[in-house]
PDB file as gemmi writes it, atoms N, CA and C in Angstrom:
CRYST1    1.000    1.000    1.000  90.00  90.00  90.00 P 1                      
ATOM      1  N   MET A   1      30.247  10.385 -49.354  1.00  0.00           N  
ATOM      2  CA  MET A   1      29.303   9.720 -48.290  1.00  0.00           C  
ATOM      3  C   MET A   1      27.626   9.110 -48.047  1.00  0.00           C  
ATOM      4  N   ALA A   2      27.484   8.690 -49.176  1.00  0.00           N  
ATOM      5  CA  ALA A   2      26.108   8.365 -49.342  1.00  0.00           C  
ATOM      6  C   ALA A   2      26.435   6.819 -49.159  1.00  0.00           C  
ATOM      7  N   SER A   3      27.776   6.145 -49.432  1.00  0.00           N  
ATOM      8  CA  SER A   3      27.912   4.899 -49.294  1.00  0.00           C  
ATOM      9  C   SER A   3      28.267   4.119 -48.413  1.00  0.00           C  
ATOM     10  N   GLN A   4      28.667   5.157 -47.377  1.00  0.00           N  
ATOM     11  CA  GLN A   4      28.022   4.888 -45.768  1.00  0.00           C  
ATOM     12  C   GLN A   4      26.669   4.438 -45.782  1.00  0.00           C  
ATOM     13  N   GLY A   5      25.860   5.371 -45.556  1.00  0.00           N  
ATOM     14  CA  GLY A   5      24.709   4.667 -44.976  1.00  0.00           C  
ATOM     15  C   GLY A   5      24.056   5.628 -44.247  1.00  0.00           C  
ATOM     16  N   LEU A   6      24.643   6.975 -44.112  1.00  0.00           N  
ATOM     17  CA  LEU A   6      24.573   7.652 -43.159  1.00  0.00           C  
ATOM     18  C   LEU A   6      23.371   9.302 -43.431  1.00  0.00           C  
ATOM     19  N   ARG A   7      22.795   9.236 -42.841  1.00  0.00           N  
ATOM     20  CA  ARG A   7      21.371  10.750 -43.164  1.00  0.00           C  
ATOM     21  C   ARG A   7      22.801  11.542 -43.062  1.00  0.00           C  
ATOM     22  N   PRO A   8      22.151  12.625 -43.856  1.00  0.00           N  
ATOM     23  CA  PRO A   8      23.345  13.531 -44.037  1.00  0.00           C  
ATOM     24  C   PRO A   8      22.954  14.403 -42.260  1.00  0.00           C  
ATOM     25  N   HIS A   9      22.146  14.498 -42.022  1.00  0.00           N  
ATOM     26  CA  HIS A   9      22.553  15.416 -40.571  1.00  0.00           C  
ATOM     27  C   HIS A   9      23.435  14.454 -39.219  1.00  0.00           C  
ATOM     28  N   MET A  10      23.490  13.398 -40.056  1.00  0.00           N  
ATOM     29  CA  MET A  10      24.567  12.589 -38.637  1.00  0.00           C  
ATOM     30  C   MET A  10      25.513  12.704 -38.548  1.00  0.00           C  
ATOM     31  N   HIS A  11      26.648  12.540 -38.071  1.00  0.00           N  
ATOM     32  CA  HIS A  11      27.939  12.612 -37.995  1.00  0.00           C  
ATOM     33  C   HIS A  11      28.515  10.980 -37.999  1.00  0.00           C  
ATOM     34  N   ALA A  12      29.635  11.025 -38.031  1.00  0.00           N  
ATOM     35  CA  ALA A  12      29.678   9.458 -38.161  1.00  0.00           C  
ATOM     36  C   ALA A  12      30.236   8.671 -37.211  1.00  0.00           C  
ATOM     37  N   THR A  13      30.607   9.044 -36.307  1.00  0.00           N  
ATOM     38  CA  THR A  13      30.597   9.232 -34.706  1.00  0.00           C  
ATOM     39  C   THR A  13      29.284   8.672 -34.070  1.00  0.00           C  
ATOM     40  N   ALA A  14      28.136   9.010 -34.224  1.00  0.00           N  
ATOM     41  CA  ALA A  14      26.712   8.898 -34.291  1.00  0.00           C  
ATOM     42  C   ALA A  14      26.803   7.338 -34.317  1.00  0.00           C  
ATOM     43  N   ARG A  15      27.202   6.342 -34.854  1.00  0.00           N  
ATOM     44  CA  ARG A  15      26.930   5.547 -36.186  1.00  0.00           C  
ATOM     45  C   ARG A  15      27.673   4.586 -35.004  1.00  0.00           C  
ATOM     46  N   VAL A  16      28.676   4.847 -34.014  1.00  0.00           N  
ATOM     47  CA  VAL A  16      29.902   4.264 -33.755  1.00  0.00           C  
ATOM     48  C   VAL A  16      29.424   4.077 -32.050  1.00  0.00           C  
ATOM     49  N   THR A  17      28.589   5.089 -31.807  1.00  0.00           N  
ATOM     50  CA  THR A  17      28.704   5.159 -30.154  1.00  0.00           C  
ATOM     51  C   THR A  17      27.328   3.735 -29.948  1.00  0.00           C  
ATOM     52  N   ALA A  18      27.527   3.386 -28.823  1.00  0.00           N  
ATOM     53  CA  ALA A  18      27.145   2.528 -27.759  1.00  0.00           C  
ATOM     54  C   ALA A  18      25.710   2.748 -27.390  1.00  0.00           C  
ATOM     55  N   PRO A  19      24.389   1.899 -27.515  1.00  0.00           N  
ATOM     56  CA  PRO A  19      23.446   2.626 -27.060  1.00  0.00           C  
ATOM     57  C   PRO A  19      23.499   3.441 -25.668  1.00  0.00           C  
ATOM     58  N   VAL A  20      22.922   4.053 -25.371  1.00  0.00           N  
ATOM     59  CA  VAL A  20      22.636   4.672 -24.099  1.00  0.00           C  
ATOM     60  C   VAL A  20      21.654   3.506 -22.965  1.00  0.00           C  
ATOM     61  N   ALA A  21      21.148   3.081 -23.450  1.00  0.00           N  
ATOM     62  CA  ALA A  21      20.104   2.241 -22.361  1.00  0.00           C  
ATOM     63  C   ALA A  21      20.998   0.762 -22.496  1.00  0.00           C  
ATOM     64  N   PRO A  22      20.938  -0.171 -21.347  1.00  0.00           N  
ATOM     65  CA  PRO A  22      21.446  -1.319 -21.351  1.00  0.00           C  
ATOM     66  C   PRO A  22      20.520  -2.311 -22.161  1.00  0.00           C  
ATOM     67  N   LYS A  23      20.725  -3.159 -22.859  1.00  0.00           N  
ATOM     68  CA  LYS A  23      20.045  -4.769 -22.995  1.00  0.00           C  
ATOM     69  C   LYS A  23      20.289  -4.975 -22.058  1.00  0.00           C  
ATOM     70  N   LEU A  24      19.081  -5.339 -21.218  1.00  0.00           N  
ATOM     71  CA  LEU A  24      18.679  -6.938 -19.711  1.00  0.00           C  
ATOM     72  C   LEU A  24      18.817  -8.236 -20.292  1.00  0.00           C  
ATOM     73  N   GLY A  25      19.247  -9.071 -19.546  1.00  0.00           N  
ATOM     74  CA  GLY A  25      19.605 -10.261 -19.651  1.00  0.00           C  
ATOM     75  C   GLY A  25      18.035 -10.978 -19.777  1.00  0.00           C  
ATOM     76  N   PRO A  26      17.801 -12.029 -20.513  1.00  0.00           N  
ATOM     77  CA  PRO A  26      16.839 -13.283 -19.586  1.00  0.00           C  
ATOM     78  C   PRO A  26      15.956 -12.790 -18.431  1.00  0.00           C  
ATOM     79  N   VAL A  27      17.032 -13.370 -17.233  1.00  0.00           N  
ATOM     80  CA  VAL A  27      16.668 -12.866 -15.642  1.00  0.00           C  
ATOM     81  C   VAL A  27      16.118 -11.659 -15.494  1.00  0.00           C  
ATOM     82  N   SER A  28      17.673 -10.447 -15.957  1.00  0.00           N  
ATOM     83  CA  SER A  28      16.702  -9.103 -15.338  1.00  0.00           C  
ATOM     84  C   SER A  28      15.080  -9.395 -15.835  1.00  0.00           C  
ATOM     85  N   SER A  29      15.112  -9.242 -17.365  1.00  0.00           N  
ATOM     86  CA  SER A  29      13.651  -8.866 -17.708  1.00  0.00           C  
ATOM     87  C   SER A  29      12.390 -10.247 -17.471  1.00  0.00           C  
ATOM     88  N   ARG A  30      12.952 -10.504 -16.356  1.00  0.00           N  
ATOM     89  CA  ARG A  30      11.648 -11.256 -15.414  1.00  0.00           C  
ATOM     90  C   ARG A  30      11.726 -11.212 -14.025  1.00  0.00           C  
ATOM     91  N   ILE A  31      12.658 -10.786 -13.168  1.00  0.00           N  
ATOM     92  CA  ILE A  31      13.344 -10.246 -12.032  1.00  0.00           C  
ATOM     93  C   ILE A  31      12.830  -8.702 -12.340  1.00  0.00           C  
ATOM     94  N   LEU A  32      12.714  -7.844 -12.714  1.00  0.00           N  
ATOM     95  CA  LEU A  32      12.756  -6.722 -13.222  1.00  0.00           C  
ATOM     96  C   LEU A  32      11.458  -6.401 -12.924  1.00  0.00           C  
ATOM     97  N   PRO A  33      10.446  -6.916 -13.488  1.00  0.00           N  
ATOM     98  CA  PRO A  33       8.789  -6.757 -13.115  1.00  0.00           C  
ATOM     99  C   PRO A  33       7.839  -6.920 -11.949  1.00  0.00           C  
ATOM    100  N   SER A  34       9.304  -8.181 -11.864  1.00  0.00           N  
ATOM    101  CA  SER A  34       8.459  -8.535 -10.619  1.00  0.00           C  
ATOM    102  C   SER A  34       8.943  -7.793  -8.993  1.00  0.00           C  
ATOM    103  N   LEU A  35      10.083  -7.272  -9.526  1.00  0.00           N  
ATOM    104  CA  LEU A  35      10.407  -6.429  -8.116  1.00  0.00           C  
ATOM    105  C   LEU A  35       9.212  -4.804  -8.019  1.00  0.00           C  
ATOM    106  N   LEU A  36       8.719  -4.156  -8.677  1.00  0.00           N  
ATOM    107  CA  LEU A  36       8.881  -3.197  -9.355  1.00  0.00           C  
ATOM    108  C   LEU A  36       7.160  -3.798  -8.708  1.00  0.00           C  
ATOM    109  N   VAL A  37       6.720  -5.422  -8.976  1.00  0.00           N  
ATOM    110  CA  VAL A  37       5.525  -4.902  -8.594  1.00  0.00           C  
ATOM    111  C   VAL A  37       5.146  -5.228  -7.024  1.00  0.00           C  
ATOM    112  N   LEU A  38       6.361  -6.246  -6.483  1.00  0.00           N  
ATOM    113  CA  LEU A  38       5.766  -6.342  -5.285  1.00  0.00           C  
ATOM    114  C   LEU A  38       6.118  -4.641  -4.452  1.00  0.00           C  
ATOM    115  N   GLY A  39       7.154  -4.018  -4.711  1.00  0.00           N  
ATOM    116  CA  GLY A  39       7.502  -2.957  -4.901  1.00  0.00           C  
ATOM    117  C   GLY A  39       6.513  -2.427  -4.550  1.00  0.00           C  
ATOM    118  N   ALA A  40       6.041  -1.942  -5.845  1.00  0.00           N  
ATOM    119  CA  ALA A  40       4.500  -1.184  -5.491  1.00  0.00           C  
ATOM    120  C   ALA A  40       3.658  -1.646  -4.532  1.00  0.00           C  
ATOM    121  N   ALA A  41       3.371  -2.980  -4.550  1.00  0.00           N  
ATOM    122  CA  ALA A  41       2.294  -3.187  -3.453  1.00  0.00           C  
ATOM    123  C   ALA A  41       2.424  -3.441  -2.281  1.00  0.00           C  
ATOM    124  N   TYR A  42       3.896  -3.105  -2.149  1.00  0.00           N  
ATOM    125  CA  TYR A  42       4.636  -3.151  -0.645  1.00  0.00           C  
ATOM    126  C   TYR A  42       4.048  -1.381  -0.128  1.00  0.00           C  
ATOM    127  N   THR A  43       4.245  -0.241  -1.194  1.00  0.00           N  
ATOM    128  CA  THR A  43       4.301   0.473  -0.806  1.00  0.00           C  
ATOM    129  C   THR A  43       2.251   0.978  -0.345  1.00  0.00           C  
ATOM    130  N   VAL A  44       2.028   0.626  -1.511  1.00  0.00           N  
ATOM    131  CA  VAL A  44       0.672   0.763  -1.184  1.00  0.00           C  
ATOM    132  C   VAL A  44       0.220  -0.143  -0.093  1.00  0.00           C  
ATOM    133  N   GLY A  45       0.263  -1.014   0.540  1.00  0.00           N  
ATOM    134  CA  GLY A  45       0.145  -2.103   1.830  1.00  0.00           C  
ATOM    135  C   GLY A  45       0.358  -0.877   2.566  1.00  0.00           C  
ATOM    136  N   THR A  46       1.711  -0.379   2.975  1.00  0.00           N  
ATOM    137  CA  THR A  46       2.259   0.167   4.371  1.00  0.00           C  
ATOM    138  C   THR A  46       0.863   1.076   4.661  1.00  0.00           C  
ATOM    139  N   TYR A  47       0.976   2.399   2.936  1.00  0.00           N  
ATOM    140  CA  TYR A  47       0.224   3.708   3.068  1.00  0.00           C  
ATOM    141  C   TYR A  47      -0.887   3.419   3.607  1.00  0.00           C  
ATOM    142  N   VAL A  48      -1.883   2.268   2.879  1.00  0.00           N  
ATOM    143  CA  VAL A  48      -3.315   2.081   3.513  1.00  0.00           C  
ATOM    144  C   VAL A  48      -2.624   1.338   5.257  1.00  0.00           C  
ATOM    145  N   ARG A  49      -1.879   1.027   5.417  1.00  0.00           N  
ATOM    146  CA  ARG A  49      -1.861   0.286   6.951  1.00  0.00           C  
ATOM    147  C   ARG A  49      -1.725   1.393   7.721  1.00  0.00           C  
ATOM    148  N   LYS A  50      -0.590   2.232   7.723  1.00  0.00           N  
ATOM    149  CA  LYS A  50      -0.348   4.041   8.144  1.00  0.00           C  
ATOM    150  C   LYS A  50      -2.500   4.822   8.045  1.00  0.00           C  
ATOM    151  N   GLN A  51      -3.081   5.201   6.995  1.00  0.00           N  
ATOM    152  CA  GLN A  51      -4.738   5.918   7.075  1.00  0.00           C  
ATOM    153  C   GLN A  51      -4.999   4.862   7.814  1.00  0.00           C  
ATOM    154  N   LEU A  52      -5.347   3.511   8.144  1.00  0.00           N  
ATOM    155  CA  LEU A  52      -6.136   3.307   8.873  1.00  0.00           C  
ATOM    156  C   LEU A  52      -5.395   3.128  10.268  1.00  0.00           C  
ATOM    157  N   SER A  53      -4.118   3.056  11.102  1.00  0.00           N  
ATOM    158  CA  SER A  53      -4.103   3.665  11.928  1.00  0.00           C  
ATOM    159  C   SER A  53      -4.405   4.390  12.508  1.00  0.00           C  
ATOM    160  N   ARG A  54      -4.567   5.994  11.385  1.00  0.00           N  
ATOM    161  CA  ARG A  54      -4.576   7.404  11.874  1.00  0.00           C  
ATOM    162  C   ARG A  54      -6.306   7.665  11.675  1.00  0.00           C  
ATOM    163  N   GLU A  55      -6.950   6.730  10.946  1.00  0.00           N  
ATOM    164  CA  GLU A  55      -8.029   6.777  11.200  1.00  0.00           C  
ATOM    165  C   GLU A  55      -8.574   5.950  12.592  1.00  0.00           C  
ATOM    166  N   ALA A  56      -8.261   4.663  12.716  1.00  0.00           N  
ATOM    167  CA  ALA A  56      -7.869   4.548  14.441  1.00  0.00           C  
ATOM    168  C   ALA A  56      -7.788   5.295  15.828  1.00  0.00           C  
ATOM    169  N   GLY A  57      -6.730   6.156  15.697  1.00  0.00           N  
ATOM    170  CA  GLY A  57      -6.879   6.894  16.644  1.00  0.00           C  
ATOM    171  C   GLY A  57      -7.615   7.763  16.768  1.00  0.00           C  
ATOM    172  N   ALA A  58      -8.190   8.521  15.679  1.00  0.00           N  
ATOM    173  CA  ALA A  58      -8.999   9.304  14.807  1.00  0.00           C  
ATOM    174  C   ALA A  58     -10.512   8.931  16.572  1.00  0.00           C  
ATOM    175  N   MET A  59     -10.526   7.814  15.336  1.00  0.00           N  
ATOM    176  CA  MET A  59     -11.641   7.057  15.742  1.00  0.00           C  
ATOM    177  C   MET A  59     -11.807   6.383  17.468  1.00  0.00           C  
ATOM    178  N   ASP A  60     -11.158   6.658  18.299  1.00  0.00           N  
ATOM    179  CA  ASP A  60     -10.285   6.040  19.422  1.00  0.00           C  
ATOM    180  C   ASP A  60     -10.539   7.098  20.512  1.00  0.00           C  
ATOM    181  N   ARG A  61     -10.548   8.133  20.401  1.00  0.00           N  
ATOM    182  CA  ARG A  61     -10.203   9.580  20.516  1.00  0.00           C  
ATOM    183  C   ARG A  61     -11.624   9.867  21.214  1.00  0.00           C  
ATOM    184  N   ILE A  62     -12.694  10.117  19.752  1.00  0.00           N  
ATOM    185  CA  ILE A  62     -13.608  10.361  19.334  1.00  0.00           C  
ATOM    186  C   ILE A  62     -14.756   9.903  20.233  1.00  0.00           C  
ATOM    187  N   PHE A  63     -14.542   8.027  20.660  1.00  0.00           N  
ATOM    188  CA  PHE A  63     -15.327   7.806  20.846  1.00  0.00           C  
ATOM    189  C   PHE A  63     -14.700   7.408  22.931  1.00  0.00           C  
ATOM    190  N   SER A  64     -13.490   7.416  23.263  1.00  0.00           N  
ATOM    191  CA  SER A  64     -13.302   7.894  24.599  1.00  0.00           C  
ATOM    192  C   SER A  64     -13.819   8.872  24.951  1.00  0.00           C  
ATOM    193  N   GLN A  65     -14.191  10.273  24.147  1.00  0.00           N  
ATOM    194  CA  GLN A  65     -14.738  10.924  25.568  1.00  0.00           C  
ATOM    195  C   GLN A  65     -16.418  10.976  25.199  1.00  0.00           C  
ATOM    196  N   GLN A  66     -17.253   9.775  24.643  1.00  0.00           N  
ATOM    197  CA  GLN A  66     -18.268   9.598  24.763  1.00  0.00           C  
ATOM    198  C   GLN A  66     -18.355   8.287  25.621  1.00  0.00           C  
ATOM    199  N   ASN A  67     -17.944   7.567  26.017  1.00  0.00           N  
ATOM    200  CA  ASN A  67     -17.922   6.783  26.578  1.00  0.00           C  
ATOM    201  C   ASN A  67     -18.093   6.848  28.341  1.00  0.00           C  
ATOM    202  N   THR A  68     -18.697   7.230  28.482  1.00  0.00           N  
ATOM    203  CA  THR A  68     -19.383   8.057  29.965  1.00  0.00           C  
ATOM    204  C   THR A  68     -19.961   6.562  31.021  1.00  0.00           C  
ATOM    205  N   PRO A  69     -20.162   6.464  31.528  1.00  0.00           N  
ATOM    206  CA  PRO A  69     -20.963   5.333  32.307  1.00  0.00           C  
ATOM    207  C   PRO A  69     -22.569   5.273  32.054  1.00  0.00           C  
ATOM    208  N   GLU A  70     -22.955   6.208  31.673  1.00  0.00           N  
ATOM    209  CA  GLU A  70     -24.684   6.349  30.634  1.00  0.00           C  
ATOM    210  C   GLU A  70     -24.689   5.316  30.012  1.00  0.00           C  
ATOM    211  N   VAL A  71     -23.107   5.720  28.853  1.00  0.00           N  
ATOM    212  CA  VAL A  71     -23.862   5.176  28.051  1.00  0.00           C  
ATOM    213  C   VAL A  71     -23.108   3.948  27.418  1.00  0.00           C  
ATOM    214  N   GLU A  72     -22.059   3.110  28.792  1.00  0.00           N  
ATOM    215  CA  GLU A  72     -22.190   2.376  28.569  1.00  0.00           C  
ATOM    216  C   GLU A  72     -22.983   1.165  29.213  1.00  0.00           C  
ATOM    217  N   ALA A  73     -23.770   1.879  30.034  1.00  0.00           N  
ATOM    218  CA  ALA A  73     -24.949   1.046  30.907  1.00  0.00           C  
ATOM    219  C   ALA A  73     -26.188   0.903  29.441  1.00  0.00           C  
ATOM    220  N   ALA A  74     -26.825   1.915  28.745  1.00  0.00           N  
ATOM    221  CA  ALA A  74     -27.499   1.827  27.964  1.00  0.00           C  
ATOM    222  C   ALA A  74     -27.169   0.529  26.405  1.00  0.00           C  
ATOM    223  N   ARG A  75     -25.751   1.150  26.096  1.00  0.00           N  
ATOM    224  CA  ARG A  75     -25.341  -0.014  25.257  1.00  0.00           C  
ATOM    225  C   ARG A  75     -25.403  -1.215  25.622  1.00  0.00           C  
ATOM    226  N   LYS A  76     -24.844  -1.699  27.046  1.00  0.00           N  
ATOM    227  CA  LYS A  76     -24.867  -3.026  27.842  1.00  0.00           C  
ATOM    228  C   LYS A  76     -26.444  -3.365  27.522  1.00  0.00           C  
ATOM    229  N   LYS A  77     -27.938  -2.603  28.069  1.00  0.00           N  
ATOM    230  CA  LYS A  77     -29.029  -2.775  27.923  1.00  0.00           C  
ATOM    231  C   LYS A  77     -29.419  -3.247  26.307  1.00  0.00           C  
ATOM    232  N   ALA A  78     -29.666  -2.181  25.579  1.00  0.00           N  
ATOM    233  CA  ALA A  78     -29.068  -2.743  23.979  1.00  0.00           C  
ATOM    234  C   ALA A  78     -28.385  -3.570  23.569  1.00  0.00           C  
ATOM    235  N   LEU A  79     -26.955  -4.447  23.745  1.00  0.00           N  
ATOM    236  CA  LEU A  79     -27.330  -4.765  23.024  1.00  0.00           C  
ATOM    237  C   LEU A  79     -27.457  -6.382  23.788  1.00  0.00           C  
ATOM    238  N   GLN A  80     -27.803  -6.533  25.039  1.00  0.00           N  
ATOM    239  CA  GLN A  80     -28.206  -7.581  25.651  1.00  0.00           C  
ATOM    240  C   GLN A  80     -26.871  -8.305  26.874  1.00  0.00           C  
ATOM    241  N   VAL A  81     -25.631  -7.334  26.841  1.00  0.00           N  
ATOM    242  CA  VAL A  81     -24.218  -8.544  27.049  1.00  0.00           C  
ATOM    243  C   VAL A  81     -24.282  -9.268  27.537  1.00  0.00           C  
ATOM    244  N   GLU A  82     -25.625  -9.193  28.862  1.00  0.00           N  
ATOM    245  CA  GLU A  82     -25.263 -10.292  29.728  1.00  0.00           C  
ATOM    246  C   GLU A  82     -26.324 -11.109  29.264  1.00  0.00           C  
ATOM    247  N   VAL A  83     -27.019 -11.440  28.236  1.00  0.00           N  
ATOM    248  CA  VAL A  83     -27.472 -12.845  27.652  1.00  0.00           C  
ATOM    249  C   VAL A  83     -26.750 -13.162  26.466  1.00  0.00           C  
ATOM    250  N   ASN A  84     -26.294 -12.041  25.284  1.00  0.00           N  
ATOM    251  CA  ASN A  84     -25.415 -12.097  24.245  1.00  0.00           C  
ATOM    252  C   ASN A  84     -23.893 -12.643  24.178  1.00  0.00           C  
ATOM    253  N   GLY A  85     -23.464 -12.026  25.336  1.00  0.00           N  
ATOM    254  CA  GLY A  85     -21.869 -11.686  25.376  1.00  0.00           C  
ATOM    255  C   GLY A  85     -21.644 -10.532  24.287  1.00  0.00           C  
ATOM    256  N   ASP A  86     -20.228  -9.798  24.928  1.00  0.00           N  
ATOM    257  CA  ASP A  86     -20.099  -8.505  24.920  1.00  0.00           C  
ATOM    258  C   ASP A  86     -18.911  -9.067  23.309  1.00  0.00           C  
ATOM    259  N   PRO A  87     -19.993  -8.256  21.579  1.00  0.00           N  
ATOM    260  CA  PRO A  87     -19.637  -7.767  20.763  1.00  0.00           C  
ATOM    261  C   PRO A  87     -18.360  -7.566  20.814  1.00  0.00           C  
ATOM    262  N   ARG A  88     -17.614  -6.769  22.157  1.00  0.00           N  
ATOM    263  CA  ARG A  88     -15.931  -6.713  21.475  1.00  0.00           C  
ATOM    264  C   ARG A  88     -15.248  -7.435  21.828  1.00  0.00           C  
ATOM    265  N   ASN A  89     -15.402  -8.325  22.265  1.00  0.00           N  
ATOM    266  CA  ASN A  89     -14.271  -9.424  22.977  1.00  0.00           C  
ATOM    267  C   ASN A  89     -15.472 -10.997  21.712  1.00  0.00           C  
ATOM    268  N   ASN A  90     -15.726 -10.530  20.873  1.00  0.00           N  
ATOM    269  CA  ASN A  90     -15.662 -11.493  19.711  1.00  0.00           C  
ATOM    270  C   ASN A  90     -14.804 -12.126  19.298  1.00  0.00           C  
ATOM    271  N   LEU A  91     -14.929 -13.792  18.784  1.00  0.00           N  
ATOM    272  CA  LEU A  91     -13.768 -13.704  18.639  1.00  0.00           C  
ATOM    273  C   LEU A  91     -13.361 -12.798  16.500  1.00  0.00           C  
ATOM    274  N   LEU A  92     -14.003 -12.633  16.115  1.00  0.00           N  
ATOM    275  CA  LEU A  92     -14.605 -12.049  14.720  1.00  0.00           C  
ATOM    276  C   LEU A  92     -14.014 -10.961  14.479  1.00  0.00           C  
ATOM    277  N   ASN A  93     -13.721  -9.885  15.909  1.00  0.00           N  
ATOM    278  CA  ASN A  93     -13.727  -8.230  16.061  1.00  0.00           C  
ATOM    279  C   ASN A  93     -12.119  -8.384  15.763  1.00  0.00           C  
ATOM    280  N   PHE A  94     -11.449  -8.164  14.229  1.00  0.00           N  
ATOM    281  CA  PHE A  94     -10.325  -8.306  14.220  1.00  0.00           C  
ATOM    282  C   PHE A  94      -9.577  -7.022  14.182  1.00  0.00           C  
ATOM    283  N   LEU A  95     -10.414  -6.221  13.940  1.00  0.00           N  
ATOM    284  CA  LEU A  95      -9.759  -5.011  13.335  1.00  0.00           C  
ATOM    285  C   LEU A  95      -9.626  -3.742  14.800  1.00  0.00           C  
ATOM    286  N   ASP A  96      -9.756  -4.832  15.714  1.00  0.00           N  
ATOM    287  CA  ASP A  96      -9.924  -3.947  17.620  1.00  0.00           C  
ATOM    288  C   ASP A  96      -8.041  -4.599  17.899  1.00  0.00           C  
ATOM    289  N   ASN A  97      -7.450  -5.873  17.299  1.00  0.00           N  
ATOM    290  CA  ASN A  97      -6.491  -5.827  17.513  1.00  0.00           C  
ATOM    291  C   ASN A  97      -5.303  -4.981  16.765  1.00  0.00           C  
ATOM    292  N   LYS A  98      -4.180  -4.531  17.982  1.00  0.00           N  
ATOM    293  CA  LYS A  98      -4.042  -3.540  17.812  1.00  0.00           C  
ATOM    294  C   LYS A  98      -1.913  -4.426  18.108  1.00  0.00           C  
TER     295      LYS A  98                                                      
END                                                                             
């Protein structure tokens, strides 16, 4: 049995069986990591968007309870809305877009 190069604890069929994990071809070895990275980025992006949406909803509920006519008048006076324009309507206010 030593001439076959088997270790004492190995059975003869262990040498003949195919490997469990198939070898990847050159195309698969380039595409699979890219797909994994894209999938992870998509998952993280979806999670972040979901959390931001949840937080925006919570903030909207809080501010809707506080937006009384008196608070709005004080805000307009403090921000000089008539002179400088309303910052809520600014083009740079992209976080408000839903």
